C-alpha positions in Angstrom: 62.5 32.0 -93.3 58.9 32.7 -94.0 58.0 35.5 -96.4 56.8 38.7 -94.8 53.3 38.2 -96.1 52.7 35.0 -94.3 51.7 36.4 -90.9 49.1 38.6 -92.6 47.7 35.5 -94.3 47.6 33.7 -91.0 45.9 36.6 -89.3 43.2 36.8 -92.0 42.6 33.1 -91.8 42.2 33.3 -88.1 39.7 36.1 -88.4 37.8 34.2 -90.9 37.8 31.1 -88.7 36.6 33.2 -85.7 33.8 34.7 -87.9 32.6 31.3 -89.0 32.6 30.0 -85.4 30.6 33.1 -84.3 28.1 32.5 -87.1 27.8 28.8 -86.1 27.3 29.7 -82.5 24.5 32.2 -83.4 22.8 29.6 -85.6 23.2 26.6 -83.4 23.3 27.9 -79.9 23.6 31.6 -79.6 20.0 32.5 -79.0 20.0 34.9 -76.0 16.9 33.2 -74.8 18.6 29.9 -74.7 20.3 28.8 -71.4 22.4 25.8 -70.9 21.4 23.9 -67.8 22.7 21.1 -65.9 20.2 18.4 -64.7 20.0 20.2 -61.3 19.1 23.5 -63.0 22.5 25.1 -62.8 24.0 26.8 -65.9 26.6 24.7 -67.7 27.4 22.5 -70.6 25.4 19.2 -70.9 27.9 18.0 -73.4 25.1 17.3 -76.0 25.0 18.6 -79.6 21.8 20.6 -79.0 21.1 23.0 -76.2 18.3 22.3 -73.7 16.2 25.4 -73.2 14.3 26.9 -70.4 11.8 29.6 -71.4 11.8 32.5 -69.1 8.7 34.2 -67.8 9.6 38.0 -68.1 9.1 40.3 -65.1 5.9 41.6 -66.7 4.4 38.1 -66.3 3.7 37.7 -70.0 4.8 34.7 -71.9 6.7 35.4 -75.1 4.5 34.6 -78.0 1.4 34.6 -75.9 -0.1 37.5 -77.7 0.7 36.2 -81.2 -3.0 36.1 -82.3 -2.0 35.8 -86.0 0.6 33.2 -86.9 2.3 30.8 -84.6 0.8 30.7 -81.2 3.9 29.1 -79.9 6.2 31.9 -81.1 9.0 32.5 -78.6 7.7 29.8 -76.2 9.8 26.6 -76.6 10.7 27.6 -80.2 13.1 24.7 -80.2 10.2 22.3 -80.7 10.6 23.1 -84.4 14.3 24.0 -84.5 17.7 22.5 -84.1 17.8 23.8 -80.5 15.7 20.9 -79.0 15.7 19.9 -75.3 18.0 17.1 -74.6 17.3 16.2 -71.0 19.2 13.6 -69.1 16.9 10.7 -68.6 16.4 9.3 -65.1 18.3 6.2 -64.2 16.8 3.0 -65.8 15.4 1.7 -62.5 14.2 4.9 -61.0 10.5 4.6 -60.0 8.3 7.2 -61.8 5.0 8.3 -60.3 1.8 9.1 -62.3 -1.5 10.4 -60.9 -4.8 10.1 -62.7 -8.4 11.0 -61.7 -10.9 8.4 -63.1 -14.6 7.9 -62.5 -17.2 5.7 -64.1 -17.2 3.0 -66.8 -16.2 5.0 -69.8 -13.3 6.8 -68.1 -12.0 3.4 -66.9 -11.7 2.2 -70.5 -9.9 5.5 -71.4 -7.4 4.9 -68.6 -6.6 1.4 -69.9 -5.7 2.8 -73.4 -3.6 5.5 -71.7 -1.8 2.9 -69.6 -1.1 0.8 -72.7 0.7 3.7 -74.4 2.7 4.3 -71.2 3.7 0.7 -70.9 4.6 0.4 -74.6 7.3 3.0 -74.4 8.4 2.9 -70.8 11.8 1.7 -69.7 11.3 2.5 -66.0 9.2 1.1 -63.2 6.0 3.0 -62.8 3.6 3.6 -59.9 0.1 4.7 -60.7 -1.9 6.8 -58.2 -5.5 6.5 -59.2 -8.2 8.7 -57.7 -11.4 6.8 -58.4 -15.1 6.5 -57.6 -16.4 3.1 -56.4 -17.2 2.0 -60.0 -13.8 2.8 -61.5 -12.0 1.3 -58.5 -13.9 -2.0 -58.7 -13.1 -2.2 -62.4 -9.4 -1.2 -62.3 -8.5 -3.2 -59.2 -9.7 -6.3 -60.9 -8.0 -5.4 -64.2 -4.6 -4.6 -62.7 -4.7 -7.6 -60.4 -5.3 -9.9 -63.3 -3.1 -8.0 -65.8 0.0 -8.8 -63.6 2.3 -6.3 -65.3 5.8 -6.5 -63.8 7.3 -3.3 -62.3 3.9 -1.6 -62.2 2.5 -0.5 -58.8 -1.0 0.8 -58.3 -2.5 2.8 -55.4 -6.1 3.9 -55.1 -7.6 6.9 -53.4 -11.3 7.4 -52.7 -12.7 10.3 -54.7 -15.8 10.5 -52.5 -13.5 11.6 -49.6 -12.2 14.5 -51.7 -15.6 15.9 -52.8 -16.1 18.1 -49.7 -12.9 20.0 -50.5 -14.1 21.0 -53.9 -17.9 20.7 -53.9 -18.2 24.4 -53.1 -16.8 25.3 -56.6 -19.4 25.7 -59.3 -18.2 23.9 -62.5 -19.8 23.9 -65.9 -17.3 21.4 -67.4 -18.6 18.0 -68.3 -16.2 16.3 -65.9 -18.1 17.7 -62.9 -16.5 17.5 -59.5 -13.9 15.0 -60.7 -12.5 17.6 -63.0 -11.5 19.7 -60.0 -9.7 16.9 -58.0 -6.3 17.5 -59.4 -6.2 20.6 -57.2 -6.1 18.6 -54.1 -3.5 16.0 -55.1 -0.7 17.5 -53.0 -2.8 16.9 -49.9 -3.7 13.3 -50.6 -0.7 11.7 -52.2 1.9 10.2 -49.8 3.9 12.9 -47.9 7.2 11.2 -48.9 6.3 11.5 -52.6 8.3 14.5 -54.0 7.3 14.6 -57.6 4.5 13.3 -59.8 3.2 13.5 -63.3 -0.5 14.2 -63.5 -2.4 13.1 -66.6 -5.9 13.4 -68.0 -7.5 10.1 -69.0 -7.8 11.3 -72.7 -4.1 11.5 -73.5 -2.1 9.0 -75.5 1.7 8.8 -75.2 3.9 8.6 -78.2 7.2 8.5 -76.3 8.8 7.3 -73.1 7.4 9.0 -70.1 10.9 9.1 -68.6 11.6 11.9 -71.1 8.8 13.9 -69.5 10.0 13.1 -66.0 13.4 14.4 -67.0 12.0 17.9 -67.5 11.8 18.2 -63.7 15.5 19.0 -64.0 14.7 22.3 -65.6 12.7 23.6 -62.7 14.2 26.5 -60.8 14.1 26.6 -57.0 10.8 28.4 -57.1 9.0 26.5 -59.8 6.5 23.9 -58.7 4.2 23.3 -61.7 5.2 22.3 -65.2 2.6 22.9 -67.9 2.2 23.3 -71.7 0.8 26.5 -73.1 -2.9 26.4 -74.1 -3.0 25.9 -77.9 -6.3 27.7 -78.5 -7.5 31.3 -78.0 -9.8 30.4 -75.1 -8.1 32.5 -72.5 -7.6 35.4 -74.9 -11.4 35.8 -74.8 -11.9 36.4 -78.5 -13.7 33.1 -79.5 -17.1 34.7 -79.5 -19.0 37.7 -78.3 -19.2 38.2 -74.6 -16.8 35.3 -74.0 -15.3 35.9 -70.6 -12.7 33.4 -69.5 -10.9 33.1 -66.2 -7.7 35.2 -65.8 -4.6 33.7 -67.3 -1.1 34.6 -68.6 -1.6 35.2 -72.3 -3.0 32.0 -73.8 -2.7 30.3 -70.4 -1.8 26.7 -69.8 -3.5 23.4 -70.4 -3.7 21.0 -67.4 -4.0 17.7 -69.4 -0.4 17.0 -68.6 1.1 18.4 -65.4 4.4 18.1 -63.6 3.9 18.7 -59.9 6.8 19.2 -57.5 4.7 18.1 -54.5 7.0 18.9 -51.6 7.6 22.4 -52.9 3.8 22.9 -53.4 3.2 21.9 -49.8 5.9 24.4 -48.7 4.4 27.3 -50.5 0.9 26.6 -49.1 -0.7 25.4 -52.3 -4.1 24.5 -50.7 -4.6 28.0 -49.3 -3.2 29.6 -52.4 -5.6 28.0 -54.9 -8.6 28.2 -52.5 -8.2 32.0 -51.9 -7.7 32.6 -55.6 -10.8 30.6 -56.5 -12.9 32.3 -53.9 -11.9 35.7 -55.1 -12.6 35.0 -58.8 -15.9 33.4 -58.1 -17.1 36.7 -56.7 -17.3 37.9 -60.4 -17.4 34.7 -62.3 -20.3 32.3 -62.0 -18.4 29.1 -62.3 -15.4 27.4 -63.8 -15.7 26.5 -67.5 -12.6 24.3 -67.7 -12.6 22.9 -64.2 -9.2 22.7 -62.5 -7.5 24.4 -65.5 -9.3 27.7 -64.8 -8.1 27.8 -61.2 -4.5 26.7 -62.0 -4.3 29.5 -64.5 -5.7 32.1 -62.1 -3.1 31.1 -59.6 -0.3 31.3 -62.2 -1.5 34.7 -63.3 -1.0 35.9 -59.8 2.2 33.9 -59.2 4.0 33.5 -62.5 7.2 32.4 -60.8 5.5 29.0 -59.9 5.2 27.8 -63.5 7.8 26.1 -65.7 6.5 26.1 -69.3 7.0 22.7 -71.0 7.6 22.0 -74.7 4.3 22.0 -76.5 4.9 18.5 -77.9 4.2 17.1 -74.5 0.6 18.1 -74.8 -0.6 18.4 -78.4 -4.1 19.5 -77.9 -6.9 18.5 -80.3 -9.8 20.8 -79.3 -12.0 22.4 -81.9 -10.2 25.7 -81.9 -6.7 24.3 -81.6 -3.6 25.6 -83.4 -1.6 22.5 -82.4 -0.2 22.0 -85.9 2.1 24.9 -85.2 3.7 22.9 -82.5 5.2 20.1 -84.6 6.6 19.6 -88.1 6.7 15.8 -88.3 5.4 12.8 -86.5 8.7 12.2 -84.7 8.2 15.5 -82.8 5.0 14.2 -81.0 5.3 13.1 -77.4 1.7 13.2 -76.0 -1.6 13.6 -77.9 -4.4 15.1 -75.9 -8.0 14.6 -77.1 -9.2 17.6 -75.1 -12.5 18.0 -76.9 -15.9 16.6 -75.8 -15.9 15.0 -79.2 -12.7 13.1 -78.3 -11.4 11.1 -81.3 -14.3 12.4 -83.5 -12.8 15.9 -83.4 -12.0 17.7 -86.7 -8.4 18.6 -87.0 -5.8 19.0 -89.8 -4.1 15.8 -88.8 -6.9 14.2 -86.8 -7.0 11.1 -89.1 -3.4 10.3 -88.4 -3.7 10.9 -84.7 -6.9 8.8 -84.6 -5.1 5.9 -86.2 -2.3 6.1 -83.7 -4.9 6.1 -80.8 -6.8 3.2 -82.3 -3.5 1.2 -82.5 -3.3 1.3 -78.7 -7.0 0.8 -78.2 -6.8 -2.6 -80.0 -3.3 -3.5 -78.8 -2.9 -6.8 -77.1 -2.3 -6.0 -73.5 -0.8 -9.4 -72.9 2.3 -8.2 -74.8 2.9 -5.5 -72.2 3.5 -8.1 -69.4 7.2 -7.9 -70.2 9.9 -7.7 -67.6 12.2 -4.8 -67.0 15.4 -6.6 -67.1 18.1 -5.4 -64.7 15.7 -3.7 -62.4 14.8 -5.4 -59.1 11.1 -5.4 -58.4 8.8 -6.9 -55.9 6.9 -9.9 -57.4 3.4 -10.5 -56.1 3.0 -13.8 -54.2 0.4 -14.9 -56.8 2.8 -14.2 -59.6 5.6 -16.2 -57.9 3.3 -19.1 -57.3 2.1 -19.0 -60.9 5.7 -19.0 -62.2 6.6 -22.0 -60.1 3.6 -23.9 -61.3 4.4 -23.1 -64.9 8.0 -24.1 -64.5 6.9 -27.5 -63.3 5.0 -28.3 -66.5 6.4 -30.8 -68.9 6.3 -29.4 -72.4 6.6 -32.9 -73.8 3.3 -33.9 -72.0 0.6 -34.6 -74.6 -1.8 -32.6 -72.4 0.6 -29.6 -71.9 -1.7 -27.1 -73.5 -4.5 -28.1 -71.1 -2.2 -27.7 -68.1 -0.9 -24.4 -69.3 -4.4 -23.0 -70.1 -5.6 -24.0 -66.6 -2.8 -21.8 -65.1 -3.3 -18.9 -67.4 -4.4 -15.7 -65.6 -6.6 -13.8 -68.0 -6.9 -10.0 -67.9 -10.5 -9.3 -66.8 -12.3 -6.0 -67.4 -15.6 -6.2 -65.4 -18.5 -4.0 -66.4 -16.9 -3.1 -69.7 -20.0 -1.0 -70.5 -22.1 1.3 -68.3 -24.2 -0.8 -66.0 -26.9 0.1 -63.5 -27.4 -2.6 -60.8 -31.0 -3.7 -60.2 -32.7 -2.5 -57.1 -32.4 -5.1 -54.3 -35.2 -7.6 -54.3 -35.3 -10.7 -52.1 -36.0 -13.3 -54.9 -34.4 -11.7 -57.9 -32.4 -13.7 -60.4 -29.5 -12.9 -62.7 -29.0 -14.9 -65.9 -25.3 -15.9 -66.0 -23.6 -17.0 -69.3 -20.4 -16.7 -71.4 -19.7 -16.2 -75.0 -17.2 -15.4 -77.7 -17.2 -13.1 -80.7 -19.0 -15.6 -82.9 -22.1 -15.7 -80.6 -22.7 -11.9 -80.5 -25.8 -12.3 -82.6 -27.5 -14.1 -79.7 -27.5 -11.1 -77.5 -30.4 -9.1 -79.0 -32.8 -12.0 -79.0 -31.8 -13.1 -75.5 -32.6 -9.6 -74.2 -36.1 -10.0 -75.7 -36.6 -13.3 -73.9 -35.1 -12.3 -70.5 -36.2 -8.9 -69.1 -34.2 -9.4 -65.9 -30.6 -8.6 -65.0 -27.8 -10.5 -66.8 -24.1 -11.0 -66.1 -22.2 -12.1 -69.3 -18.5 -12.9 -69.7 -17.1 -12.3 -73.2 -13.9 -14.0 -74.3 -12.4 -11.4 -76.7 -9.1 -9.9 -77.9 -8.5 -6.3 -77.3 -9.5 -5.5 -80.9 -12.7 -7.6 -80.6 -13.6 -5.8 -77.4 -13.8 -2.5 -79.5 -15.9 -4.3 -82.1 -18.2 -5.5 -79.4 -18.5 -1.9 -78.0 -19.6 -0.6 -81.4 -22.0 -3.5 -81.8 -23.8 -2.7 -78.6 -23.8 1.1 -79.3 -25.4 0.5 -82.7 -28.1 -1.8 -81.4 -31.3 -0.1 -80.1 -32.1 -3.3 -78.1 -28.8 -3.7 -76.4 -28.0 0.0 -75.8 -31.4 0.4 -74.0 -30.5 -2.3 -71.5 -28.6 -0.9 -68.5 -29.1 -4.1 -66.3 -26.9 -6.3 -68.5 -23.3 -6.4 -67.2 -20.7 -7.3 -69.8 -17.3 -8.5 -68.5 -14.5 -8.9 -71.0 -12.0 -11.7 -70.4 -9.1 -11.1 -72.7 -8.2 -14.0 -74.9 -4.9 -15.9 -74.3 -4.0 -19.5 -75.1 -5.4 -22.1 -77.6 -8.3 -23.5 -75.5 -11.5 -21.8 -74.5 -11.5 -21.3 -70.7 -15.2 -22.0 -70.4 -15.4 -22.5 -66.6 -13.1 -19.5 -65.9 -15.5 -17.4 -67.9 -18.5 -18.7 -66.1 -16.9 -17.9 -62.7 -16.2 -14.3 -63.8 -19.8 -13.8 -64.8 -21.0 -15.6 -61.6 -18.8 -13.5 -59.3 -20.3 -10.3 -60.7 -23.9 -11.2 -60.3 -25.6 -8.9 -57.8 -28.9 -10.7 -57.2 -29.6 -13.3 -54.5 -30.1 -16.0 -57.1 -28.6 -16.9 -60.5 -29.8 -18.8 -63.5 -26.7 -20.7 -64.9 -27.3 -20.8 -68.6 -25.5 -20.8 -71.9 -25.6 -18.1 -74.5 -27.1 -20.3 -77.2 -30.2 -21.0 -75.2 -33.4 -18.9 -75.2 -35.5 -19.0 -72.0 -39.2 -19.1 -72.1 -40.7 -15.6 -72.3 -42.2 -15.9 -68.9 -39.3 -17.7 -67.2 -37.9 -14.7 -65.3 -41.2 -14.0 -63.5 -41.9 -17.7 -63.1 -38.5 -18.4 -61.4 -38.9 -15.6 -59.0 -42.3 -16.8 -58.0 -41.1 -20.4 -57.6 -38.2 -19.3 -55.3 -40.7 -17.5 -53.1 -43.2 -20.4 -53.0 -40.6 -23.1 -52.4 -39.1 -21.0 -49.6 -35.6 -21.4 -50.8 -32.6 -19.9 -49.1 -32.1 -20.6 -45.4 -35.0 -23.0 -45.2 -34.2 -25.1 -48.2 -31.0 -25.8 -50.1 -32.0 -26.5 -53.7 -31.0 -26.2 -57.3 -34.1 -25.5 -59.5 -33.8 -27.5 -62.8 -35.0 -25.7 -66.0 -35.7 -28.5 -68.6 -33.7 -28.0 -71.8 -34.8 -28.6 -75.4 -33.4 -27.9 -78.8 -34.4 -27.2 -82.4 -32.4 -28.0 -85.5 -34.2 -25.3 -87.5 -32.7 -21.9 -87.9 -36.2 -20.4 -88.6 -38.3 -21.3 -85.6 -41.4 -19.9 -83.9 -40.7 -19.9 -80.2 -43.5 -21.4 -78.1 -45.2 -19.1 -75.7 -46.4 -21.8 -73.3 -45.7 -25.3 -72.1 -48.7 -26.6 -74.2 -47.2 -25.1 -77.4 -43.8 -26.6 -76.6 -45.3 -30.0 -76.1 -47.1 -29.7 -79.5 -43.8 -28.8 -81.2 -42.1 -31.7 -79.4 -44.8 -34.2 -80.6 -44.5 -32.9 -84.2 -40.7 -33.4 -84.3 -39.9 -29.7 -84.5 -38.3 -29.9 -81.0 -36.3 -32.5 -79.1 -35.1 -32.9 -75.6 -31.6 -31.4 -75.5 -28.9 -33.6 -77.1 -31.3 -36.5 -77.4 -29.4 -37.8 -80.4 -25.9 -37.2 -79.2 -25.7 -37.2 -75.4 -29.0 -38.4 -73.8 -27.5 -39.1 -70.4 -26.6 -35.4 -70.0 -30.3 -34.6 -69.4 -32.1 -37.9 -69.0 -32.4 -37.6 -65.1 -34.7 -34.6 -65.6 -37.3 -37.2 -66.5 -39.1 -35.5 -69.4 -41.9 -38.0 -69.4 -42.8 -37.0 -65.9 -42.3 -33.3 -66.7 -45.0 -33.5 -69.4 -47.7 -34.2 -66.8 -46.2 -32.5 -63.8 -48.2 -29.8 -62.1 -45.7 -29.2 -59.2 -42.0 -29.2 -58.7 -40.5 -32.7 -58.3 -37.2 -34.0 -57.0 -34.8 -36.0 -59.2 -31.6 -37.8 -58.3 -28.1 -37.1 -59.5 -26.8 -39.5 -62.1 -23.5 -39.8 -63.9 -22.9 -37.1 -66.5 -26.0 -35.1 -65.5 -25.6 -31.5 -66.6 -28.9 -29.6 -66.3 -29.3 -25.8 -66.4 -30.2 -24.7 -62.9 -31.1 -21.8 -60.7 -29.1 -21.6 -57.5 -28.1 -19.0 -54.8 -25.4 -16.6 -55.9 -22.9 -18.0 -53.3 -23.1 -21.5 -54.9 -19.9 -23.5 -55.6 -17.8 -22.1 -58.4 -17.1 -24.0 -61.6 -13.9 -26.1 -61.7 -11.5 -24.0 -63.8 -9.4 -27.0 -64.8 -12.0 -27.9 -67.4 -11.1 -25.9 -70.5 -12.1 -26.4 -74.1 -15.0 -28.8 -74.6 -16.2 -31.5 -72.2 -17.4 -32.2 -68.7 -17.4 -28.6 -67.5 -21.0 -28.4 -66.4 -21.0 -32.0 -65.3 -18.3 -31.3 -62.7 -20.3 -28.4 -61.3 -23.5 -30.4 -60.8 -21.4 -33.0 -59.0 -20.2 -30.3 -56.7 -23.8 -29.2 -56.1 -24.8 -32.7 -55.3 -22.0 -33.5 -52.9 -22.9 -30.3 -51.1 -26.4 -31.7 -50.7 -28.4 -29.4 -53.0 -31.8 -30.8 -53.9 -32.4 -31.1 -57.6 -36.0 -29.8 -58.1 -37.5 -29.8 -61.7 -39.9 -26.9 -62.3 -43.0 -28.0 -64.2 -43.6 -24.8 -66.3 -40.0 -23.9 -66.9 -38.1 -24.5 -70.2 -35.2 -23.2 -72.3 -34.5 -24.0 -75.9 -31.1 -24.4 -77.6 -30.8 -22.8 -81.1 -28.6 -24.3 -83.8 -25.2 -22.9 -84.7 -21.9 -23.9 -86.3 -19.8 -26.1 -84.0 -17.1 -24.4 -82.0 -13.4 -25.1 -82.6 -13.1 -27.0 -79.3 -15.9 -29.4 -80.0 -14.4 -30.0 -83.5 -11.1 -30.8 -81.9 -12.8 -33.1 -79.3 -14.5 -35.1 -82.1 -11.4 -35.4 -84.3 -8.5 -35.8 -81.7 -8.1 -38.9 -79.5 -5.4 -37.0 -77.6 -7.9 -34.3 -76.8 -10.3 -36.9 -75.4 -7.6 -38.6 -73.5 -6.6 -35.3 -71.8 -10.2 -34.7 -70.9 -10.3 -38.2 -69.3 -7.2 -37.3 -67.3 -8.8 -34.1 -66.1 -11.9 -36.1 -64.9 -9.7 -38.4 -62.9 -7.8 -35.5 -61.3 -11.2 -33.9 -60.5 -12.4 -37.0 -58.7 -9.2 -37.3 -56.7 -9.5 -33.7 -55.5 -13.2 -34.3 -54.8 -12.3 -37.3 -52.6 -9.7 -35.3 -50.7 -12.2 -32.6 -50.0 -15.3 -34.6 -49.2 -14.0 -38.0 -48.2 -16.4 -40.9 -48.4 -19.2 -38.7 -49.6 -17.4 -38.5 -53.0 -17.2 -42.2 -53.6 -20.5 -42.5 -55.5 -19.2 -40.2 -58.2 -16.6 -42.7 -59.2 -19.2 -44.1 -61.6 -18.8 -40.9 -63.7 -15.3 -42.1 -64.7 -16.8 -45.2 -66.2 -17.9 -43.1 -69.2 -14.4 -42.8 -70.6 -15.0 -40.3 -73.3 -18.1 -38.4 -72.4 -18.6 -35.2 -74.5 -20.6 -33.2 -72.0 
């Protein structure tokens, strides 16, 4: 038998245990503002150690913590961002397609989108589909980029921003984004009717987490909630930033629209278009314009219909504006989900932790986008026909082949970012000419002097890494000469592989030329000061175009001196030539490359004269923009221009040498590829194999007309 005191001891122990459980419940999950939700929004137990919260908008329409002017502006609103009561949403299935919408216009915004997309792809584990609302400039850039990026499980759709302008152009807007800053309002009407949900992002946000976690927050929407937003992290909508500051109406601090969850089918059901339109019309009776574009109108609608909004955890939009209190939102780096540079100063904004955020952003800015071409294993996805064809071709390569790297480089699809910097196309002129060239990072110093010699439009392809592209951007911005030229189009081809894809680069620059004619040059050549005007006049006088099919030859010279006074006329050039300060180009190393130009005749010529093609001829020429493209099989050093001149000749282009034209090569250190050519017999053998394949293809395309070019193969190791 137990002693009589034992039941009392058991009862006391039970009471103590119950008390401890109650205290634990209150500490860990007993907040009366904390509701347990199932993924479908019903109350229940998710079976996780932390409780997912849904903040409730009280019946008075005020957000808890919204009036906390002193102290934590997030007080009461998603307090679990800094507590043990964190959201623990159930992630969407691994292969569920997530949809993201972005409005993007212009050159600079296109670069921002790429950095944003890099951060999305870095963390993502789901297929993504991007819905991009763009102007013509951004669409041209981004279509080319995504087509050449070839990221698996990434779909892209484009929508014409110009078609949306009439729907919002009646709204006065003082924000720097202009009309494009209002276009998020009309997304429910333009996105596909069958699309139920979408995440909408500003271009100036950077992800620090998997976007699937953000998508999972749709599960917390009630039946009436249609918009998910993070509270504004400044006092803007409280109206106390300066005297006479009068913001648009908002609930407390209001909400920031840099990150939005839109439940599209519900928005359409509640008549979203009419709702925001009527609200904007009413407020504009007393307010002159929007200051924060779509954000003002979203907030005015929510003020009137608070049941529509689902407040999101503040870590999904950490705002770095000048007056932000974002540091109250997080306690450590692991808390951060999305960083939003919502100041006109962008990454130059001053903030308590701006340095750390900036370093994080710069990591993605310079991150190698080639590394993001990874497959999502286990998820079926449609492969583009081009990608399938490429994979088959790569699979057929023999890695034991001595020329394997040549074969592989030919098949490499490089990411291409056309018009990397702002560019204004020249006005249409019938005889205008674009200088076309390519370069790598070690030739940047040529750009300023080239701009002084060539006042006309240029199309330049740059072979760079992602990090080098940012160095190039700063180089141009810091140069008074380069930053003043808006008619120079720079196209970044991102580096991949061991060999320099010289002809692929030339084709990128050539394809982006917008004038009727192009001067096909190299970056280490300086044209005569008067060459641009002289070439245009020559095209007109020779009646090129439909009447005459010709390639105008610009005689090439070189100097071996780094300090050199450039001749201002043909007479001065001839004097330098006679004194030994100038030579005909490659006279000592490769005379057959330019000998057919007939420099002796050029000295005395007063009018253009015709020359005949000869083996290994590689002059610099002016041709129509729609001329044959360069053969991309030629990578590294050797025979790349020669093959192009062969193609011009077989298509019966006259070769006309201009008597007053000249261009001069400046000395520089040899490239890695030319060094490999000179030192490696395997390299030279592979070039010979490429030449033989080129001739075989030429014979198949042109038949007997290609037979005369067989003599080019009798120069077994030509370095041209």
